[in-house]
N, C-alpha and C positions, 0 to 999 in steps of 0.2 A: 504494500500500500504506500502510495506517495504521501509523504508527511512533511509539514513545515518544520524544519529543523531550527531555523533562525529567521526571525522577522526583523527587517531593518527599515529605517526611515532617515531622511536627510533633508537639509535645506541648502540652497545655493550658497556657496562661500567662495571667497577669493583666495587663491593659493599662489605661492611664489616658489619657483625652483630655478635651477640653473638656466632654463630656457626663457624665463620671464614670468609674467603674471597671467593666470588663467582662472576662469570661474567654472565651477561645477558643483553638483550635489552628489558626486560619486562617493564621497567620504561618508557613507551612511553608517548609522550606529544601531546595534541591536536593541530591541524593545521587548521586554518580558510580558507586559500586561496586554490584554486584548485591545485591539484597535478596530475602529469602524472602517470598513472597506466600502468606498463609494465609487461611482462610475469613473472618476478621474484618478482614483488611487487610494492609498492608505491615508488616514487622518494624520496630519503632521508631516507628510512627505511632499516635496516639491521637486521640480527639475529646473535647471538653469537654462538649458538650450531648448526653448519652446518650439523652435523650428523643426527639430528632429526628434523631440521626445515630448511626452505628455499628452498624446492623443488618447481618445477613448479606447483605441486598440492597443495602447501601451500602459494600461492602468497598473499592472503588476509585472515587474521584471523578475523572472525566475531563473535560478541557476542550480545545476546538480551539485551536490556536495562531493560526489565522486570525482568531478573534474579537478578539484583541488588536490586530491591525491595524485592524479596524473601529472599536473604541473609541478608539484613539489618534487616528484621523481624526475621529470623531464629536465628541469633546471638544476637538479641536485641541490636543492635549497637546504641550508642548515636549519636546525630546530627553531632558532630565533628569527628566521626569515621566511618560514613556511607560510604559504597562503592558507587562508581559513575563511569561513563563512563571511560574506560581505566584501571580500577582497576586490571583486570586480564591480561592486556597486549595485548589486541586485537588491530587490525588496524581500524576496523569499529564497533562502537556501533550502532546497528540497532533497530528501533522501529517497532512495529506491526508484530512481528513474534515470534515463538518459534520453537524448533526442530521438532515439529509436522507439521509445515507449509511449510517446504522446503524438497525437495527430491533429492536424488543422481542423478546428470545429469541435474537438472534444469538449464536452460540458461536464464540469465537476461541481459537486456541492462541497463547500469547505466552510466549517463553522456554520453560521447562519446565512452565508452568502452563496451565490451561484456564479461561477466564472466559466469563460470559454477560451480555449487556445486560439490565438489570432495569427501568430507568425513567430519565426525565430527572432532572436535578438541579433542585430547586425553589430559586430564588434567595432569599437571606435578607438581612436588614438588616445583618448583620455584614460582608458584602461591601462595601456602601456605606460603612459606618463605617470599615473598613480603608482604603479607597481615597480617601475624602473627596471623591468626585465627586458633584455635585448630581443628585438623582433617579436615581441609578444603578439602584436596585432596580426602579423603574417602567420605566426604559428597557430593562432586561433582559427584563422581562415583555412589553413592547411589541414588542421585536425578536425575542423568543423564542430568544435566544442563551444557552442554559442549560448545555450539556454534558450528561453522563449518568453513571449509576452502573453498576458491574459487580458481579455476585456471583461467587464463586470456586467452580468445580466441581471442579477438581483443583489443590491447592497446588503451588507450584514456585518456582523462582528466576527473577527478572526483572531487566532492566537497561535503561539508556538505549540506544537504537538497536534494541531488539527490535521486530519487526514483529508486528502483530496479524493472524494468518492465519485467514481465515474457514473454519470447519469445517462449520457448519450454519446455515441461515437459514430457520427454520420459518414466519416471519410477515413476508415481504418487504414487504407493503404497509403494515404498522403501524410506520412509522418513528418515531424520536424526534420529528421535526418534526411528524408527524401528531398524536402525543400532545400536544405543546405547543399546537398549533392548537386542540385541543378542550378544553384546560385553561385556557390564557391568552387564548384568543379565544372565539368563539361556538361552543359545543359542538353537534355534530351527534348527535342522540339515537341514531340507528342505529349510527354509528361508535363512540360511547361504549359502547353495549351490547356491541359486538364486542370492544372493548378490555377491558371488565370480564370477558369470558369467557376471556381469555388467561391460562393458568396461569403464564406466565413474567413477566407484569407484576407488579411488587411490590404487596403488599397496601396499603402506605401510599399509593401513587399511585392505587390503585383507590378509596380513601376520598376522595381529592381529586376524582377524576372524579365520584364519586357525589354529593358536595356541590355541585359545579359544575352537574350536571344537575338536581338537586332545586331549586336556587336559581332555575332558569329557569321552574319550574312555577308 
């Protein structure tokens, strides 16, 4: 059963590093108490880049806890430098799933809310900038360990330990892994056309697929 291992929220903040000053809400912090999940996301959570984040299809950013084990091994990180829940700025760190285990349009009951899988999360340079790991963005694209987004169908209260109980799976073959393979790998034109026809796939991700397909022609 997919379970919320860690729930995190954040506010936009200004950060300064060797490359200069930048603004992001990627430095999210864990919250133990129950939170209200609304159509725009968790109570107390905001995004800085409203052009690329914060849509109804990006209400909750989810990431598998298993990916942190992979990256810690991949980069051979020492104990005091290991990645852990929240390292890539997600809202929910989830156990017992990977991108192969959830499909576009999956509907889950979690706490008193109902959510739906809308699209993979497209990795951004801010993840690499936060972590300071060389070529992290390209490695995420290569290994397709992205996590995914949820839209909220029914607002409600959610907390750490809540299980995501599958209610409906209308598109079982169109997993997040399949979407990633056709976006970050070589697209299969027939599969992409089928993905573009899915009403539950976010419009933003459809534009990414359309661009990927057109660039092959």
